[in-house]
C-alpha positions in Angstrom: -81.1 29.0 33.1 -80.8 28.6 36.9 -78.0 26.9 38.3 -80.0 23.7 39.0 -81.5 23.5 35.6 -80.1 21.4 32.6 -80.9 21.0 29.0 -82.5 17.9 27.3 -81.2 18.2 23.7 -82.5 15.8 20.9 -80.7 15.2 17.7 -83.4 17.4 16.1 -82.5 20.1 18.5 -78.8 19.8 17.7 -79.1 19.5 13.9 -81.4 22.5 13.9 -78.8 24.7 15.0 -77.5 24.8 11.5 -73.8 24.8 12.2 -71.6 24.9 9.1 -68.9 22.4 8.2 -66.3 25.1 8.7 -67.6 25.7 12.3 -67.5 22.0 13.0 -64.0 21.4 11.7 -62.6 24.6 13.5 -64.1 23.3 16.7 -62.4 20.0 16.4 -59.0 21.7 15.5 -59.4 24.1 18.5 -60.1 21.1 20.8 -57.1 19.0 19.5 -54.7 22.0 20.0 -56.2 22.6 23.5 -55.6 19.0 24.4 -52.1 19.2 23.1 -51.5 22.2 25.4 -52.9 20.3 28.3 -56.1 22.3 28.5 -58.3 19.4 27.9 -57.9 16.0 29.5 -59.1 12.7 27.8 -59.3 9.2 29.1 -58.5 6.3 26.6 -61.5 5.2 24.5 -63.2 2.1 25.8 -65.0 -0.6 23.9 -66.8 -3.7 24.3 -67.6 -6.4 21.5 -69.7 -9.2 22.7 -69.1 -11.1 19.6 -72.7 -11.0 18.2 -72.3 -7.9 16.0 -72.8 -5.4 18.8 -70.2 -2.7 19.5 -70.3 -0.7 22.8 -68.2 2.4 23.2 -67.5 5.3 25.7 -65.4 8.4 25.6 -64.6 10.9 28.4 -63.0 14.3 28.2 -62.8 17.2 30.6 -61.7 21.0 30.6 -61.8 23.9 32.9 -62.4 26.5 30.1 -65.3 26.2 29.7 -65.8 24.0 32.9 -67.4 21.0 31.2 -66.9 17.2 31.5 -68.4 15.3 28.6 -69.1 11.5 28.7 -70.6 9.8 25.5 -71.9 6.2 25.5 -73.1 4.6 22.3 -74.0 1.2 20.9 -73.8 -0.1 17.3 -76.4 -2.8 16.8 -76.7 -4.6 13.5 -80.3 -5.6 14.4 -81.5 -2.1 15.2 -82.7 -1.3 11.7 -85.0 -4.2 11.8 -86.5 -2.8 14.9 -87.0 0.6 13.2 -84.1 2.1 15.3 -80.9 3.8 14.0 -77.7 1.6 13.7 -76.0 3.6 16.3 -77.8 4.9 19.4 -76.7 6.3 22.8 -76.5 9.4 24.9 -74.2 12.1 25.9 -73.9 13.5 29.6 -72.4 17.0 30.0 -71.4 18.0 33.5 -69.9 21.0 35.3 -66.2 20.0 35.6 -65.9 21.9 39.0 -69.0 20.8 40.8 -70.3 17.7 38.7 -73.7 19.4 38.2 -75.6 18.2 35.3 -75.6 20.8 32.3 -77.1 18.7 29.5 -78.3 15.3 28.5 -78.1 14.8 24.7 -79.0 12.2 22.1 -75.8 10.9 20.7 -76.7 10.4 16.9 -76.0 13.9 15.7 -72.8 14.4 17.7 -71.5 11.0 16.5 -72.2 11.6 12.9 -70.9 15.2 13.0 -67.7 14.5 15.0 -66.7 11.5 12.7 -67.3 13.6 9.6 -65.5 16.4 11.2 -62.4 14.4 12.0 -62.3 13.3 8.4 -62.6 16.8 7.2 -59.9 18.0 9.5 -57.5 15.4 7.8 -59.1 16.3 4.3 -58.3 19.9 4.7 -54.6 19.0 4.6 -54.6 15.8 2.5 -57.2 16.1 -0.1 -57.2 18.1 -3.3 -58.8 21.5 -2.4 -60.3 21.4 -5.8 -62.0 18.0 -5.3 -65.2 17.6 -7.3 -66.2 13.9 -7.0 -66.8 11.9 -3.8 -67.5 8.2 -3.5 -69.3 6.5 -0.6 -68.8 2.8 0.5 -71.6 2.5 3.0 -74.4 4.9 2.6 -76.0 5.3 6.2 -75.8 8.2 8.7 -72.0 8.6 8.6 -72.1 8.9 4.7 -74.9 11.6 5.0 -72.9 13.4 7.7 -69.8 13.4 5.5 -71.5 14.6 2.5 -73.1 17.5 4.3 -69.7 18.7 5.8 -67.6 17.9 2.6 -70.0 19.7 0.4 -69.4 22.8 2.6 -65.5 22.5 2.3 -65.0 21.3 -1.4 -66.4 22.3 -4.7 -68.2 18.9 -5.2 -70.1 18.3 -8.4 -71.0 14.5 -8.1 -71.3 11.5 -5.8 -71.1 7.8 -6.3 -72.8 5.5 -3.8 -72.2 1.8 -3.0 -73.7 -0.2 -0.1 -75.7 -3.1 0.8 -79.1 -1.3 1.8 -81.1 0.1 -1.0 -83.0 2.5 1.3 -79.7 4.1 2.5 -78.4 4.4 -1.1 -81.6 6.1 -2.2 -81.6 8.5 0.7 -78.0 9.4 0.2 -78.5 9.9 -3.6 -81.7 12.0 -2.7 -79.6 14.1 -0.5 -77.0 14.7 -3.1 -79.6 15.7 -5.7 -81.1 18.3 -3.1 -77.6 19.7 -2.9 -77.3 20.0 -6.7 -74.9 17.2 -7.3 -75.0 14.5 -10.1 -75.5 11.2 -8.3 -75.2 7.7 -9.3 -75.7 4.3 -7.4 -72.6 2.2 -8.6 -72.9 -1.4 -9.4 -69.5 -2.2 -7.7 -67.4 -0.7 -5.0 -64.5 -0.6 -7.5 -66.6 1.5 -9.9 -67.4 3.8 -7.1 -64.1 4.7 -6.0 -61.7 4.4 -9.0 -62.3 7.9 -10.3 -63.3 9.7 -7.1 -61.2 12.5 -5.7 -62.5 11.7 -2.3 -63.6 8.3 -0.9 -65.4 7.6 2.3 -65.8 4.3 3.7 -68.3 3.8 6.6 -69.6 0.2 6.6 -71.1 -1.4 9.9 -68.4 -2.4 12.3 -68.2 -6.1 11.8 -64.9 -7.9 11.9 -66.6 -10.9 10.1 -66.8 -8.9 7.0 -64.2 -10.1 4.4 -62.1 -7.2 2.9 -63.6 -6.1 -0.5 -62.0 -2.7 -1.2 -58.3 -2.3 -2.4 -56.4 1.0 -2.1 -54.7 0.3 -5.3 -58.1 1.1 -7.0 -57.8 4.8 -5.7 -56.6 7.2 -8.4 -53.4 9.2 -7.9 -53.9 12.1 -5.4 -57.2 10.8 -4.2 -58.0 11.1 -0.4 -59.7 8.3 1.5 -61.4 8.8 4.9 -61.7 5.4 6.5 -64.1 5.5 9.3 -64.8 1.8 9.7 -61.4 0.6 11.3 -60.2 -0.5 7.9 -62.3 -3.6 8.0 -63.4 -3.6 4.4 -59.9 -2.7 3.1 -57.5 -5.4 1.8 -54.4 -4.9 4.1 -52.0 -5.7 1.3 -53.2 -2.9 -0.8 -52.5 -0.2 1.9 -49.0 0.0 0.9 -50.3 2.0 -2.2 -51.2 4.9 0.2 -48.7 7.7 1.3 -48.9 9.5 3.5 -51.2 7.6 5.8 -52.5 9.1 9.0 -54.4 7.7 12.0 -56.3 9.6 14.9 -54.0 8.9 17.9 -50.7 7.0 18.0 -51.0 6.2 21.8 -54.5 4.8 21.4 -53.4 2.7 18.5 -50.4 1.4 20.4 -52.7 0.1 23.1 -55.2 -1.4 20.7 -54.7 -5.1 20.3 -56.1 -5.2 16.7 -54.2 -2.6 14.6 -55.9 -0.5 11.9 -53.0 -1.0 9.6 -49.5 -2.3 9.7 -47.6 0.2 12.0 -44.8 0.8 9.5 -47.2 2.2 7.1 -48.4 5.1 9.5 -47.1 8.5 8.8 -48.3 10.1 12.1 -51.5 10.9 14.0 -53.9 13.9 13.9 -52.1 16.0 16.2 -48.9 15.5 14.1 -50.8 16.5 11.0 -52.1 19.6 12.6 -48.8 20.7 14.1 -46.3 19.7 11.5 -48.4 19.2 8.3 -48.6 16.2 6.2 -45.0 16.1 5.0 -44.1 15.2 1.5 -47.0 14.4 -0.9 -46.7 13.4 -4.5 -49.6 13.7 -7.1 -48.9 10.1 -7.9 -50.1 8.4 -4.8 -53.4 8.5 -2.8 -53.5 9.7 0.8 -55.7 8.5 3.7 -56.9 9.0 7.2 -57.9 5.8 9.1 -59.4 6.2 12.6 -61.3 4.7 15.4 -62.7 7.9 16.7 -61.3 10.4 19.4 -62.8 11.5 22.7 -61.6 14.9 21.8 -63.9 14.8 18.7 -67.0 14.1 20.8 -65.9 16.6 23.3 -65.6 19.4 20.7 -68.8 18.7 18.9 -70.8 18.2 22.1 -69.5 21.4 23.6 -70.1 23.2 20.4 -73.7 21.9 20.2 -74.4 22.6 23.9 -73.0 26.1 23.9 -74.9 27.0 20.6 -78.2 25.5 22.0 -77.8 27.4 25.3 -77.1 30.6 23.5 -80.1 30.3 21.2 -82.6 28.8 23.7 -82.9 25.5 22.1 -83.7 22.4 24.1 -85.9 21.6 27.0 -84.9 23.0 30.4 -85.4 20.7 33.4 -84.2 19.8 36.8 -83.9 16.5 38.7 
């Protein structure tokens, strides 16, 4: 590539890189440690909720090794599926952090799905049973499929349970499970889906109008829950059943007017989990990771995808 050229990378280009679950999780852990060491700078995540079901969000991170600044802008729109569009759509801008020159313009779907599942997996490496065989999904869209792909790489899964509102998404997730050689079943109720699962992933559409319909007291002893949907579907009173309970970033949480969970229930954040470990865990209680999403996660996966695409010749080269 010449210095004036940059890459156009579609979700298909990025997915076609074939990056493994271990590569994705390692990239996120490396980026979190680099941020903790002051080698990556991140701005607070920003979000706008117009009140009609849409959710707009941006993240910004910058580093000098390699010299990349990465901005992601996405929108969640509940009306997109009726338009034939994905529920989450957006773009990622990758610039040279010294000159500001464009290095890549990417679709945001693959990065968003993979970084969310990757953040869950970073926590799961330390909180879930390493011999976990069963996984349950509450919400069966893109996030569920991304989690299944990565968790199947990291754990000896044999079965999945699926619970959601859209039959097409349930069928697609179950089909994916069968292609992976897993026993699959669509559950009749959310409780049936999660009560015997070693790992639970909740990823419903972000909508604060949804009344809670999940209870952490249904989780079996030692189960791990990855809660990607701001805890919206979880009964607040039931969260006391979980210990330890980690979130993504304490500073981000303190600045957020609507908390993920009662602050006194939080054990620590992801940096704490990586640095100090999970602390005391007993086989009698479930564990969980609740999160909004971290700019450093978007940075890690966008950087990983961009560098892999650049090295393998994927994407379309262009100039202004």
